C-alpha positions as CSV (number, residue, x, y, z in Angstrom):
1,M,-0.2,-0.2,-0.1
2,T,1.5,3.1,-1.1
3,D,1.6,6.0,1.2
4,Q,-1.2,7.7,-0.4
5,Q,-3.2,5.0,0.0
6,T,-2.4,5.6,4.0
7,A,-2.7,8.8,4.8
8,C,-5.4,11.0,6.2
9,P,-7.8,12.5,3.7
10,P,-8.4,16.1,4.6
11,Y,-11.2,17.2,7.4
12,P,-12.4,19.3,9.7
13,W,-11.8,19.8,13.3
14,E,-11.9,22.1,15.7
15,P,-9.8,21.9,18.7
16,F,-10.8,20.3,22.0
17,N,-13.5,21.9,24.1
18,P,-14.5,20.4,27.8
19,I,-16.2,24.0,28.4
20,R,-18.8,23.2,25.3
21,A,-18.3,19.8,25.4
22,W,-20.0,19.7,29.2
23,K,-23.1,22.4,28.6
24,A,-23.7,20.3,25.0
25,F,-25.0,16.7,27.6
26,W,-26.0,18.7,30.0
27,G,-28.5,20.5,27.5
28,L,-28.6,16.9,25.8
29,V,-29.7,15.9,29.8
30,G,-32.7,18.4,29.7
31,D,-34.2,17.1,26.2
32,R,-32.4,13.9,25.2
33,D,-34.7,14.7,21.9
34,D,-33.1,17.6,20.8
35,T,-30.0,16.0,18.0
36,R,-28.3,19.8,18.4
37,Y,-27.1,19.1,21.5
38,V,-25.1,15.4,20.7
39,F,-23.4,17.4,17.5
40,A,-22.4,19.9,18.6
41,F,-20.9,18.0,21.5
42,F,-19.2,15.8,19.2
43,R,-17.8,18.5,17.4
44,A,-16.2,19.9,20.6
45,V,-14.4,17.0,21.9
46,N,-13.3,14.4,18.3
47,G,-10.6,17.3,17.3
48,R,-8.3,14.8,15.0
49,S,-9.5,11.4,16.4
50,M,-11.5,11.4,13.8
51,G,-8.8,10.8,11.1
52,H,-8.8,6.9,12.2
53,I,-12.0,6.2,10.7
54,V,-12.0,8.3,7.9
55,N,-8.6,7.0,6.9
56,R,-10.4,3.6,7.2
57,F,-13.7,4.2,5.3
58,A,-11.8,6.4,2.6
59,N,-9.6,3.0,2.0
60,S,-12.2,0.8,1.5
61,D,-14.3,-0.8,-0.8
62,F,-17.7,0.6,0.2
63,G,-16.3,3.7,1.4
64,R,-14.8,4.3,-2.6
65,S,-17.6,3.6,-4.1
66,Q,-19.5,5.8,-1.5
67,I,-17.4,8.5,-2.0
68,E,-18.0,8.5,-6.1
69,D,-22.2,7.9,-5.8
70,R,-24.1,7.5,-2.3
71,T,-26.9,7.9,-3.9
72,R,-27.4,3.8,-4.6
73,F,-26.9,3.3,-0.5
74,A,-29.5,5.9,-0.1
75,D,-31.9,4.7,-2.7
76,V,-31.9,1.7,-1.1
77,M,-33.0,2.1,2.7
78,L,-35.1,4.4,0.7
79,D,-37.5,2.2,-1.5
80,R,-39.9,0.3,0.5
81,K,-41.2,-1.5,-1.3
82,M,-37.8,-3.4,-2.0
83,L,-37.3,-3.9,1.4
84,E,-40.9,-5.2,2.2
85,S,-40.1,-8.2,-0.9
86,H,-37.1,-8.8,1.3
87,G,-40.3,-11.2,3.7
88,R,-40.4,-11.5,7.1
89,G,-37.5,-12.3,9.9
90,T,-35.3,-9.9,7.6
91,F,-33.0,-7.8,8.1
92,A,-34.9,-5.3,6.1
93,A,-38.6,-6.5,7.7
94,A,-36.9,-5.8,10.9
95,Y,-35.3,-2.4,9.6
96,L,-39.0,-1.5,8.2
97,H,-40.3,-2.3,11.9
98,Y,-38.4,-0.5,13.9
99,L,-38.5,3.0,11.3
100,D,-41.6,2.3,12.0
101,T,-42.7,1.7,15.6
102,E,-40.3,4.9,16.7
103,N,-42.0,6.8,13.7
104,L,-38.7,7.6,11.9
105,N,-37.4,8.5,8.6
106,P,-34.6,7.0,6.9
107,L,-32.9,10.2,6.0
108,G,-33.6,11.3,9.8
109,V,-30.3,11.6,11.5
110,H,-28.9,13.0,8.7
111,E,-31.7,15.9,7.7
112,A,-30.9,16.9,11.6
113,A,-26.9,17.1,11.3
114,V,-27.4,19.5,8.1
115,E,-30.6,21.6,9.5
116,N,-28.2,21.9,13.0
117,A,-25.2,23.3,11.4
118,P,-25.5,24.4,7.2
119,E,-22.8,26.3,6.7
120,L,-20.8,23.4,7.4
121,Y,-22.1,21.0,6.0
122,A,-22.0,22.7,2.6
123,Q,-18.2,23.1,3.4
124,L,-17.9,19.7,4.0
125,E,-19.4,18.4,0.6
126,A,-17.5,21.5,-1.0
127,E,-14.2,20.8,0.5
128,Y,-14.0,17.6,2.0
129,P,-16.0,15.3,0.4
130,E,-14.3,11.6,1.9
131,F,-16.1,13.0,5.2
132,A,-19.1,13.9,3.6
133,S,-19.4,10.5,2.1
134,M,-18.7,8.9,5.8
135,T,-20.7,11.0,7.6
136,Y,-23.8,10.4,4.9
137,T,-23.5,7.0,5.7
138,L,-22.9,6.9,9.0
139,H,-25.6,9.0,9.4
140,L,-28.2,6.2,7.6
141,A,-26.6,3.7,8.9
142,H,-27.2,4.5,12.3
143,D,-30.8,2.3,12.3
144,L,-29.1,0.0,11.2
145,H,-27.2,-0.5,14.0
146,H,-29.9,-0.2,16.5
147,V,-31.1,-3.0,14.5
148,L,-28.4,-5.3,14.1
149,T,-26.7,-3.8,18.2
150,G,-30.1,-5.2,20.1
151,Y,-29.8,-1.2,21.1
152,G,-33.4,0.9,20.8
153,R,-33.7,4.6,21.0
154,D,-34.6,4.5,24.8
155,P,-31.7,6.7,26.7
156,L,-30.1,2.9,28.0
157,G,-29.8,1.7,24.7
158,E,-29.1,4.7,22.8
159,A,-25.5,5.8,25.9
160,L,-25.0,2.0,25.3
161,L,-24.7,2.3,21.2
162,L,-23.1,5.3,21.3
163,T,-20.0,3.2,23.6
164,F,-20.2,0.6,20.9
165,N,-20.4,2.8,17.4
166,G,-17.2,4.6,19.9
167,N,-14.9,1.7,20.8
168,Q,-15.5,0.4,17.4
169,N,-14.7,3.4,15.1
170,G,-12.5,5.2,17.7
171,T,-13.9,8.3,17.8
172,R,-13.2,10.4,20.8
173,G,-17.1,12.1,20.7
174,S,-18.9,8.5,20.9
175,R,-17.0,7.4,23.3
176,L,-16.9,10.1,25.9
177,L,-21.2,10.5,25.1
178,G,-21.7,6.8,26.2
179,M,-19.2,6.8,28.2
180,F,-21.2,10.2,30.4
181,A,-24.1,9.1,29.6
182,G,-24.3,5.4,31.0
183,L,-22.9,7.5,34.5
184,R,-25.5,9.8,34.2
185,I,-28.5,6.7,33.8
186,R,-26.1,4.5,36.7
187,S,-27.0,7.8,39.1
188,E,-30.3,7.6,38.0
189,I,-31.2,4.0,38.4
190,W,-28.8,2.0,40.7
191,Q,-30.9,-0.7,40.1
192,W,-28.8,-0.9,36.4
193,P,-25.9,-3.0,35.9
194,V,-24.8,-0.6,33.6
195,G,-21.0,-1.0,34.0
196,R,-21.5,-4.7,33.0
197,M,-24.0,-3.8,30.2
198,M,-20.6,-1.3,28.7
199,A,-17.8,-3.5,29.1
200,N,-20.4,-6.2,26.8
201,A,-21.2,-3.2,24.0
202,R,-17.1,-2.8,24.2
203,R,-16.9,-6.0,23.7
204,M,-18.8,-6.9,21.3
205,A,-17.1,-3.8,19.3
206,R,-13.9,-5.6,19.2
207,E,-15.6,-9.3,18.1
208,S,-18.2,-7.8,15.1
209,R,-16.7,-6.6,11.6
210,D,-15.5,-3.1,11.0
211,L,-19.5,-1.3,10.6
212,V,-17.8,1.6,8.8
213,T,-16.4,0.3,6.1
214,T,-19.0,-2.6,5.4
215,D,-22.4,-2.1,3.7
216,L,-25.0,-3.5,5.3
217,T,-27.1,-2.9,2.4
218,Q,-26.2,-6.2,1.5
219,Y,-27.7,-7.9,4.1
220,L,-31.2,-6.9,4.0
221,H,-32.3,-9.7,2.2
222,L,-31.4,-12.6,5.0
223,P,-33.0,-13.4,8.4
224,L,-32.0,-11.2,10.8
225,E,-30.1,-13.6,13.1
226,E,-28.4,-14.7,9.9
227,A,-27.0,-11.1,9.2
228,R,-26.0,-10.3,12.8
229,A,-23.9,-14.0,12.8
230,R,-22.4,-13.2,9.2
231,L,-21.0,-9.3,11.4
232,N,-20.3,-11.6,15.0
233,L,-22.8,-9.0,16.6
234,V,-24.3,-10.7,19.3
235,P,-27.2,-8.3,21.5
236,D,-26.4,-8.1,24.7
237,P,-28.9,-10.8,26.5
238,L,-28.6,-8.5,30.8
239,Y,-29.4,-5.3,28.5
240,R,-32.8,-6.8,26.6
241,E,-33.4,-8.5,30.2
242,V,-33.5,-4.8,31.9
243,R,-35.0,-3.3,29.3
244,D,-37.8,-6.5,29.6
245,T,-38.7,-6.2,33.1
246,W,-37.9,-3.2,34.0
247,T,-41.4,-1.3,35.4
248,G,-39.9,2.2,36.6
249,P,-39.3,5.8,35.3
250,E,-37.4,6.3,33.0
251,P,-33.9,7.9,33.1
252,V,-32.3,11.1,31.7
253,S,-35.3,13.5,31.2
254,A,-37.4,10.4,28.9
255,K,-40.5,10.9,27.8
256,A,-43.1,8.5,29.2
């Protein structure tokens, strides 16, 4: 592999800003549905930690195909008739069920990010095509990650998915936000074994295939459990047990 291939593609970064990150975190505690705080937190803490993930993405077959033309991936995610054609029990069916029960739009994460910082995303598209393609792809894949890992959109599930993603892709923002959210949840509901569940998320991240460089649309036609097996993803039974048996209030200003 040449030096040009291994060199990190250009991407924008900002100096680490702990005060800004702290304010963003507590804003998110106040309203967990306000994604502005999530993106503000990431921008405040990611710094140069995005370098490795951008490099992996840009030097993978999937990443290069997305940089050349990102529409195919998006077209698959938005083609409901095609997704429904895969039938019951498939990864695609589980994805559609997730979208419907949570009232989500496949483009929702990306649209929220752009709405939060339109000038930044315009700059990304114009000056940083590798980074722009990667962020677009990961935003669309976010809900697929929820389905594959088994983590829901409840505060605990979001914290654990952040922990999983941060430890797999190496970004400081996801790791720290997952850790802070987990600590906050643990302080509110001491009965939950949050530490063990976060350790399980880190282990799953180490053992699974690299989702950053994997075209997950190639697995949508498979039965969900087969797709998980091929990606070496085993949802945490401890998380599922906690969610299925808990009857108390939700943490971190969650909606009833």
